[in-house]
N, C-alpha and C positions, 0 to 999 in steps of 0.2 A: 339254397332253402327249400325245404322240401312242404308241400302242401297237407295241411291239416283239416281234418274233415269230422263234424260231430260222428259220434259211435252209431254204426249202422247204416251210415249213408255209403254208398258206392257210386263214384262218379260215372258215367258213361259219356264217353267221347267218340264221335264219329266225324269222321273226314269225308267230305263230299266233293266230287269235282263234276262241273259241267261240262262235257267234251264235245266240240264240233266237228262234223267231218268236213272234208275241205270245199264242198261244194255248199256248204251251209252258211248264210250269212249272219254273225252276231247281232243281237238286239239287246238294249238296254231293259227291256221289257222280260227278259227271258228270266233274270235273275230275280227281278219282283215276284214273277209267277212260280218259281219254283219255291222262294221262301213261302208264300201264300201257301201254298200246297201243302209244303212241311207243316206249318202253323195249324193249318185245317185237320191234316192227319194226326198230329200231336194232341189236340184238343180233343178227339174222339178218344185218346187213349187218356185223358186229363194229365196231359203231360206241356211242358212247355221248353223251348228252346232258347240258347243263347248263341249267337252267332258273330262270326268275324268274315266278310268276305274280301276276296283279295283279286283283284285282276291279274293275270298273267300274260303278257304278249311275247310271243315266241317268234321274233323275225328272224331266225334262221331257218324255221319251218314255213315261214311265208315266201321267203326266197326260195326255198327247194322247190314249190311246187308253182313258181313263175308268176309270183305277186309282186 
């Protein structure tokens, strides 16, 4: 099924990844802070964002660094 848009409308899709160094501890507030900053930035441009976030846990990477 193809998406249909109003004429003249061009979707703008970005994929954003928050990546952590091995010695940085993850915190739930990191996601909410990143989204708040995105919204503030877009508000200055008079734009809005729709988003979906997914947590990815990579156990094999954690094992590799000895956790």
